N, C-alpha and C positions, 0 to 999 in steps of 0.2 A: 777435566772430567775423568773420574775413575769409577770402575765398577767392581763390586764384590758380591759374593753370594749372600743373600739375606739370611739372618738367623731369627728364629722366633723370639719374641720378647724385647727386641731392640727397636728403636725408632730411627728411621733413615730420612734424609732430605726428600728423596724421590725413589719410588720403586718402579722398576721395569719388569713387568710380568711377561714371560714368554711361554706360550702354551702351544699345544699340538692341534687345538681346534677351537672353535668359537664358544663351546659349551661352558667353559669355566668350571669344570667339575671339582676342582680342588678348592677347599676353603682357604681364603686368604685372610681370615680374621686375626690370625696370630701375627700379622705383619702390619706395621704402622709407618706411614709416610707423612712428614710434617708439611711438605709443600705440595705433594700430589703424586699420582700414580699414572703409569702408562701401561696399557695392556695390548699385546700383539699376539697373533697366532699364525702369521704367514710372513715369509721373508720379503714379500712385496711391501710390507708395512714398515720396513726399517727406516726409510727416509722420513716418513711421517712421524715415526716415534722419535727420531733425533730432533726433528723440528719441535715436537711437543715438549721434549726435555729442555731444549733451549728456551722455549717460551716460559716454562715454569721457572727456570733459573734466572731469567731476566725480569721477572715480575715480583 
């Protein structure tokens, strides 16, 4: 598994959104994920995010 910063206009397998709060103020419309997206806003969600990414990759 590798990570890179997403660029607008490209499609990625999975997108991991890391935000500073639960409000999702930023528009994410410019980003596309073929298999799915994971959204977290707190460091306590890292383990859950990893599990979600593994689930997406294995399905």
